Biopython code that builds the backbone (N, CA, C, O; Angstrom):
import numpy as np
from Bio.PDB.StructureBuilder import StructureBuilder

atoms = [
    (1, "MET", "N", (23.676, -29.805, 13.968)),
    (1, "MET", "CA", (22.470, -30.579, 13.628)),
    (1, "MET", "C", (22.739, -32.075, 13.803)),
    (1, "MET", "O", (21.960, -32.788, 14.437)),
    (2, "VAL", "N", (23.853, -32.538, 13.231)),
    (2, "VAL", "CA", (24.176, -33.962, 13.323)),
    (2, "VAL", "C", (24.484, -34.353, 14.768)),
    (2, "VAL", "O", (24.105, -35.430, 15.228)),
    (3, "ASN", "N", (25.182, -33.454, 15.478)),
    (3, "ASN", "CA", (25.554, -33.735, 16.865)),
    (3, "ASN", "C", (24.313, -33.935, 17.732)),
    (3, "ASN", "O", (24.257, -34.856, 18.546)),
    (4, "LYS", "N", (23.320, -33.066, 17.548)),
    (4, "LYS", "CA", (22.103, -33.146, 18.366)),
    (4, "LYS", "C", (21.373, -34.459, 18.121)),
    (4, "LYS", "O", (20.940, -35.107, 19.074)),
    (5, "THR", "N", (21.229, -34.860, 16.870)),
    (5, "THR", "CA", (20.509, -36.089, 16.558)),
    (5, "THR", "C", (21.243, -37.314, 17.086)),
    (5, "THR", "O", (20.620, -38.243, 17.599)),
    (6, "SER", "N", (22.551, -37.316, 16.962)),
    (6, "SER", "CA", (23.342, -38.457, 17.438)),
    (6, "SER", "C", (23.218, -38.590, 18.955)),
    (6, "SER", "O", (23.126, -39.696, 19.488)),
    (7, "ARG", "N", (23.215, -37.430, 19.651)),
    (7, "ARG", "CA", (23.090, -37.463, 21.102)),
    (7, "ARG", "C", (21.716, -37.978, 21.501)),
    (7, "ARG", "O", (21.578, -38.718, 22.475)),
    (8, "LEU", "N", (20.705, -37.581, 20.741)),
    (8, "LEU", "CA", (19.333, -37.989, 21.032)),
    (8, "LEU", "C", (19.196, -39.507, 20.881)),
    (8, "LEU", "O", (18.607, -40.176, 21.730)),
    (9, "SER", "N", (19.748, -40.035, 19.788)),
    (9, "SER", "CA", (19.662, -41.474, 19.539)),
    (9, "SER", "C", (20.409, -42.253, 20.619)),
    (9, "SER", "O", (19.962, -43.319, 21.044)),
    (10, "LEU", "N", (21.547, -41.717, 21.060)),
    (10, "LEU", "CA", (22.317, -42.382, 22.118)),
    (10, "LEU", "C", (21.501, -42.447, 23.400)),
    (10, "LEU", "O", (21.498, -43.465, 24.092)),
    (11, "LYS", "N", (20.801, -41.341, 23.717)),
    (11, "LYS", "CA", (19.990, -41.317, 24.933)),
    (11, "LYS", "C", (18.836, -42.300, 24.809)),
    (11, "LYS", "O", (18.445, -42.931, 25.791)),
    (12, "ASN", "N", (18.292, -42.430, 23.608)),
    (12, "ASN", "CA", (17.190, -43.367, 23.380)),
    (12, "ASN", "C", (17.627, -44.797, 23.685)),
    (12, "ASN", "O", (16.856, -45.593, 24.222)),
    (13, "PHE", "N", (18.864, -45.108, 23.338)),
    (13, "PHE", "CA", (19.394, -46.450, 23.588)),
    (13, "PHE", "C", (19.879, -46.609, 25.023)),
    (13, "PHE", "O", (20.254, -47.704, 25.442)),
    (14, "GLY", "N", (19.870, -45.497, 25.782)),
    (14, "GLY", "CA", (20.298, -45.561, 27.177)),
    (14, "GLY", "C", (21.808, -45.600, 27.309)),
    (14, "GLY", "O", (22.335, -46.074, 28.315)),
    (15, "ILE", "N", (22.506, -45.105, 26.295)),
    (15, "ILE", "CA", (23.977, -45.106, 26.340)),
    (15, "ILE", "C", (24.465, -43.697, 26.669)),
    (15, "ILE", "O", (24.290, -42.777, 25.870)),
    (16, "THR", "N", (25.069, -43.528, 27.829)),
    (16, "THR", "CA", (25.584, -42.215, 28.220)),
    (16, "THR", "C", (27.062, -42.118, 27.868)),
    (16, "THR", "O", (27.735, -43.144, 27.766)),
    (17, "PRO", "N", (27.580, -40.911, 27.682)),
    (17, "PRO", "CA", (29.005, -40.737, 27.357)),
    (17, "PRO", "C", (29.923, -41.435, 28.368)),
    (17, "PRO", "O", (30.949, -42.004, 27.994)),
    (18, "SER", "N", (29.544, -41.387, 29.656)),
    (18, "SER", "CA", (30.371, -42.028, 30.688)),
    (18, "SER", "C", (30.395, -43.542, 30.485)),
    (18, "SER", "O", (31.434, -44.181, 30.652)),
    (19, "PHE", "N", (29.241, -44.110, 30.125)),
    (19, "PHE", "CA", (29.166, -45.552, 29.873)),
    (19, "PHE", "C", (30.026, -45.917, 28.669)),
    (19, "PHE", "O", (30.728, -46.928, 28.667)),
    (20, "LEU", "N", (29.953, -45.065, 27.640)),
    (20, "LEU", "CA", (30.731, -45.298, 26.433)),
    (20, "LEU", "C", (32.224, -45.274, 26.754)),
    (20, "LEU", "O", (32.996, -46.085, 26.241)),
    (21, "CYS", "N", (32.618, -44.325, 27.615)),
    (21, "CYS", "CA", (34.024, -44.196, 28.004)),
    (21, "CYS", "C", (34.492, -45.436, 28.767)),
    (21, "CYS", "O", (35.550, -45.994, 28.473)),
    (22, "SER", "N", (33.695, -45.859, 29.745)),
    (22, "SER", "CA", (34.071, -47.016, 30.560)),
    (22, "SER", "C", (34.105, -48.282, 29.703)),
    (22, "SER", "O", (34.967, -49.141, 29.891)),
    (23, "PHE", "N", (33.164, -48.394, 28.761)),
    (23, "PHE", "CA", (33.108, -49.575, 27.905)),
    (23, "PHE", "C", (34.341, -49.647, 27.012)),
    (23, "PHE", "O", (34.959, -50.704, 26.876)),
    (24, "SER", "N", (34.696, -48.512, 26.401)),
    (24, "SER", "CA", (35.869, -48.490, 25.516)),
    (24, "SER", "C", (37.142, -48.772, 26.317)),
    (24, "SER", "O", (38.067, -49.419, 25.826)),
    (25, "PHE", "N", (37.174, -48.273, 27.569)),
    (25, "PHE", "CA", (38.340, -48.505, 28.416)),
    (25, "PHE", "C", (38.470, -49.986, 28.750)),
    (25, "PHE", "O", (39.564, -50.548, 28.698)),
    (26, "LYS", "N", (37.343, -50.617, 29.095)),
    (26, "LYS", "CA", (37.366, -52.052, 29.414)),
    (26, "LYS", "C", (37.736, -52.869, 28.186)),
    (26, "LYS", "O", (38.495, -53.834, 28.282)),
    (27, "TYR", "N", (37.195, -52.479, 27.020)),
    (27, "TYR", "CA", (37.454, -53.219, 25.793)),
    (27, "TYR", "C", (38.921, -53.143, 25.410)),
    (27, "TYR", "O", (39.521, -54.138, 25.004)),
    (28, "SER", "N", (39.501, -51.937, 25.545)),
    (28, "SER", "CA", (40.918, -51.771, 25.199)),
    (28, "SER", "C", (41.785, -52.616, 26.133)),
    (28, "SER", "O", (42.778, -53.203, 25.704)),
    (29, "GLY", "N", (41.404, -52.673, 27.408)),
    (29, "GLY", "CA", (42.148, -53.478, 28.372)),
    (29, "GLY", "C", (42.054, -54.956, 28.039)),
    (29, "GLY", "O", (43.035, -55.693, 28.143)),
    (30, "PHE", "N", (40.858, -55.382, 27.635)),
    (30, "PHE", "CA", (40.642, -56.779, 27.274)),
    (30, "PHE", "C", (41.430, -57.136, 26.021)),
    (30, "PHE", "O", (42.013, -58.216, 25.925)),
    (31, "PHE", "N", (41.438, -56.204, 25.052)),
    (31, "PHE", "CA", (42.179, -56.421, 23.813)),
    (31, "PHE", "C", (43.674, -56.520, 24.084)),
    (31, "PHE", "O", (44.368, -57.340, 23.483)),
    (32, "PHE", "N", (44.171, -55.673, 25.001)),
    (32, "PHE", "CA", (45.589, -55.685, 25.359)),
    (32, "PHE", "C", (45.952, -57.022, 26.005)),
    (32, "PHE", "O", (47.019, -57.577, 25.742)),
    (33, "LEU", "N", (45.052, -57.537, 26.854)),
    (33, "LEU", "CA", (45.271, -58.820, 27.521)),
    (33, "LEU", "C", (45.327, -59.935, 26.478)),
    (33, "LEU", "O", (46.178, -60.822, 26.546)),
    (34, "LEU", "N", (44.417, -59.877, 25.523)),
    (34, "LEU", "CA", (44.367, -60.893, 24.471)),
    (34, "LEU", "C", (45.654, -60.865, 23.653)),
    (34, "LEU", "O", (46.203, -61.912, 23.310)),
    (35, "LYS", "N", (46.134, -59.654, 23.341)),
    (35, "LYS", "CA", (47.346, -59.509, 22.542)),
    (35, "LYS", "C", (48.551, -60.093, 23.274)),
    (35, "LYS", "O", (49.393, -60.760, 22.672)),
    (36, "SER", "N", (48.623, -59.834, 24.584)),
    (36, "SER", "CA", (49.767, -60.324, 25.362)),
    (36, "SER", "C", (49.748, -61.852, 25.412)),
    (36, "SER", "O", (50.802, -62.486, 25.363)),
    (37, "ILE", "N", (48.558, -62.445, 25.508)),
    (37, "ILE", "CA", (48.438, -63.905, 25.562)),
    (37, "ILE", "C", (48.910, -64.506, 24.249)),
    (37, "ILE", "O", (49.632, -65.503, 24.237)),
    (38, "PHE", "N", (48.494, -63.889, 23.130)),
    (38, "PHE", "CA", (48.878, -64.402, 21.812)),
    (38, "PHE", "C", (50.381, -64.288, 21.597)),
    (38, "PHE", "O", (51.005, -65.180, 21.022)),
    (39, "SER", "N", (50.954, -63.184, 22.062)),
    (39, "SER", "CA", (52.398, -62.991, 21.893)),
    (39, "SER", "C", (53.163, -64.028, 22.721)),
    (39, "SER", "O", (54.223, -64.497, 22.307)),
    (40, "LYS", "N", (52.625, -64.383, 23.882)),
    (40, "LYS", "CA", (53.272, -65.394, 24.725)),
    (40, "LYS", "C", (53.224, -66.755, 24.048)),
    (40, "LYS", "O", (54.197, -67.508, 24.093)),
    (41, "LYS", "N", (52.092, -67.073, 23.419)),
    (41, "LYS", "CA", (51.955, -68.359, 22.734)),
    (41, "LYS", "C", (52.923, -68.445, 21.568)),
    (41, "LYS", "O", (53.487, -69.508, 21.308)),
    (42, "LYS", "N", (53.120, -67.340, 20.863)),
    (42, "LYS", "CA", (54.023, -67.333, 19.710)),
    (42, "LYS", "C", (55.463, -67.517, 20.150)),
    (42, "LYS", "O", (56.245, -68.168, 19.457)),
    (43, "SER", "N", (55.825, -66.950, 21.297)),
    (43, "SER", "CA", (57.212, -67.027, 21.765)),
    (43, "SER", "C", (57.549, -68.443, 22.229)),
    (43, "SER", "O", (58.710, -68.850, 22.182)),
    (44, "GLN", "N", (56.559, -69.185, 22.670)),
    (44, "GLN", "CA", (56.818, -70.542, 23.178)),
    (44, "GLN", "C", (57.204, -71.506, 22.067)),
    (44, "GLN", "O", (57.453, -72.683, 22.329)),
]
sb = StructureBuilder()
sb.init_structure("model")
sb.init_model(0)
sb.init_chain("A")
sb.init_seg("    ")
for serial, (resi, resn, name, xyz) in enumerate(atoms, 1):
    if name == "N":
        sb.init_residue(resn, " ", resi, " ")
    sb.init_atom(name, np.array(xyz, "f"), 0.0, 1.0, " ", f" {name:<3s}", serial, name[0])
structure = sb.get_structure()
């Protein structure tokens, strides 16, 4: 029941599972880049 409603709301917002996957992948990559930059600044 909960799964069906959540999927329906996601479709209403135009968010597909593939989009969600690509977005999370890009975000994790961006976060990793940010972390590496901060670690470099600390080491200097």
